[in-house]
C-alpha positions in Angstrom: 66.6 -2.4 6.6 64.7 -0.5 3.5 64.3 -4.0 1.9 62.5 -5.0 5.2 60.2 -2.1 5.0 59.5 -2.6 1.3 58.7 -6.3 2.2 56.2 -5.2 4.9 54.5 -2.9 2.6 54.1 -5.4 -0.1 52.6 -7.8 2.4 50.3 -5.1 3.6 48.7 -4.3 0.3 45.1 -4.9 -0.1 43.9 -7.1 -3.0 41.0 -5.6 -5.0 38.9 -8.2 -6.9 36.5 -7.3 -9.6 33.1 -8.8 -9.4 32.9 -11.7 -11.8 30.2 -11.7 -14.6 28.7 -14.6 -12.8 28.2 -12.6 -9.6 26.9 -9.7 -11.6 24.3 -12.0 -13.5 23.2 -13.3 -10.0 22.8 -9.8 -8.7 21.1 -8.7 -11.8 18.5 -11.9 -11.5 18.1 -11.1 -7.7 17.2 -7.7 -8.3 14.9 -8.6 -11.2 12.9 -11.1 -8.9 12.8 -8.4 -6.3 11.6 -5.9 -8.8 8.9 -8.4 -9.9 7.7 -9.3 -6.3 7.6 -5.4 -5.7 5.5 -5.1 -8.8 3.0 -8.0 -7.9 2.7 -6.4 -4.4 1.8 -3.0 -5.6 -0.8 -4.6 -8.1 -2.3 -6.5 -5.3 -2.4 -3.3 -3.0 -4.1 -1.4 -5.9 -6.7 -4.2 -6.6 -7.4 -4.2 -2.7 -7.6 -0.3 -2.7 -10.1 -0.3 -5.7 -12.2 -3.1 -3.8 -12.0 -1.0 -0.7 -13.1 2.3 -2.4 -15.8 0.1 -4.2 -17.2 -1.4 -0.7 -17.1 2.2 0.7 -19.1 3.7 -2.1 -21.7 1.1 -1.8 -21.9 1.5 2.1 -22.0 5.2 1.6 -25.0 4.8 -0.9 -26.8 2.5 1.5 -26.3 5.0 4.3 -27.7 7.8 2.1 -30.7 5.6 1.4 -31.2 4.9 5.3 -30.8 8.7 6.1 -33.4 9.6 3.3 -35.8 7.0 4.7 -35.3 8.4 8.2 -36.0 12.0 7.3 -39.1 10.9 5.5 -40.3 9.1 8.6 -39.7 12.1 10.8 -41.6 14.4 8.3 -44.6 11.8 8.5 -44.4 11.7 12.4 -44.3 15.5 12.5 -47.4 15.6 10.2 -49.2 12.9 12.4 -48.7 14.8 15.5 -50.0 17.8 13.9 -52.9 16.1 12.9 -53.5 14.4 16.3 -53.2 17.8 18.0 -55.6 19.3 15.8 -58.0 16.5 16.5 -58.1 17.0 20.2 
């Protein structure tokens, strides 16, 4: 009876396998490829960010110039209205 139990215990043992060097190398290569693609994506995102910031700065300058022109036109309009009122 004890021998039967020992046989069952021996049959139920789980085999533990160590990763073979080939599998480890494949994992390393896969991780290296993934890291490389992440680095490329980060570089693209950085370049996109820089380009976007450049475009936004240019638009900001254009808006500032437009606002300055509008303020000048308002001042001219005010002076012309004062002149017209003075003439009549």
